[in-house]
C-alpha positions in Angstrom: 13.5 -14.3 1.3 16.3 -16.4 2.8 16.6 -20.2 2.4 15.9 -21.9 5.7 19.1 -23.2 7.2 17.1 -26.1 8.8 16.9 -27.8 5.4 20.7 -27.6 5.0 21.3 -28.9 8.5 18.8 -31.7 8.2 20.4 -32.9 4.9 23.9 -32.8 6.6 22.5 -34.9 9.5 21.1 -37.4 7.0 24.6 -37.8 5.5 24.2 -35.7 2.3 27.3 -34.2 0.8 27.8 -30.7 -0.4 27.0 -31.6 -4.0 23.8 -33.4 -3.1 22.7 -30.5 -0.8 23.3 -28.1 -3.6 21.6 -30.0 -6.5 18.7 -31.6 -4.6 17.8 -29.1 -2.0 19.1 -25.6 -2.7 18.8 -25.4 -6.5 15.2 -26.6 -6.8 14.3 -23.9 -4.3 16.0 -21.0 -6.1 15.1 -22.2 -9.6 12.5 -19.4 -10.1 14.9 -16.7 -9.1 17.7 -18.1 -11.3 15.3 -18.3 -14.2 14.3 -14.7 -13.9 17.9 -13.5 -13.6 18.8 -15.7 -16.6 16.1 -14.1 -18.8 16.9 -10.5 -17.7 20.6 -11.0 -18.3 20.0 -12.6 -21.6 17.8 -9.7 -22.7 20.5 -7.2 -21.6 23.3 -9.0 -23.4 21.2 -9.7 -26.5 20.2 -6.1 -26.9 23.6 -4.6 -26.2 24.5 -2.2 -28.9 27.2 0.3 -27.8 29.7 -2.0 -26.2 30.0 -4.2 -29.4 29.9 -1.1 -31.6 33.0 0.3 -29.8 35.0 -2.9 -29.5 34.1 -5.2 -32.4 35.6 -4.3 -35.7 35.4 -7.6 -37.6 32.1 -8.1 -39.4 32.1 -11.8 -38.5 31.7 -11.1 -34.8 29.1 -8.4 -34.9 26.1 -8.9 -32.7 22.4 -9.0 -33.9 21.7 -5.3 -33.1 24.8 -4.2 -35.0 23.8 -6.4 -38.0 20.3 -4.9 -38.0 21.7 -1.4 -37.8 23.3 -2.0 -41.2 19.8 -2.1 -42.7 19.1 1.5 -41.6 20.5 3.9 -44.1 21.2 7.7 -43.9 18.9 8.6 -46.7 16.8 5.5 -47.4 15.7 2.7 -45.1 13.8 -0.5 -46.0 11.6 -0.6 -42.9 10.1 -3.9 -43.9 13.5 -5.5 -43.8 14.4 -3.8 -40.5 11.2 -4.9 -38.8 11.4 -8.4 -40.2 14.9 -8.8 -38.9 13.8 -7.4 -35.5 11.0 -10.0 -35.3 13.4 -12.8 -36.2 15.9 -11.6 -33.6 13.3 -11.8 -30.8 13.0 -15.6 -31.4 15.8 -16.8 -29.1 14.6 -14.7 -26.2 11.0 -15.8 -26.7 12.1 -19.4 -26.8 14.1 -19.0 -23.6 11.1 -17.4 -21.9 8.8 -20.2 -23.1 11.2 -22.8 -21.7 11.5 -21.0 -18.3 7.9 -19.7 -18.0 6.8 -22.4 -15.6 9.6 -21.7 -13.1 8.8 -18.0 -13.3 5.1 -18.6 -12.6 6.0 -20.9 -9.7 8.3 -18.2 -8.2 5.7 -15.4 -8.6 3.1 -17.7 -7.1 5.3 -18.6 -4.2 6.2 -15.0 -3.5 2.5 -13.9 -3.5 1.3 -16.8 -1.4 -0.7 -18.3 -4.3 -0.9 -22.0 -5.2 
């Protein structure tokens, strides 16, 4: 969908500046889409394994998936430790989803014509 240009033009006629149009008219209308993009991007960045594996050599800067891969051994793996660390590593994404869930539901409802 495209944002109606009439809202932008009406705000300009009322004397609103660019910043006010952006923050009070455009951003509230695109908040559901921005929320979904933020969650999908965060998940992709959070789960990235190969890019940090190739370019990060210092242990202080390793990402969560790289740190979890240390727990998987060649001959012996403590699966309890691996799955516990995976469960803990999901917490930031789940918290982000909980904070943005209302905007996502509003966006899905608006797209489907529901109230």
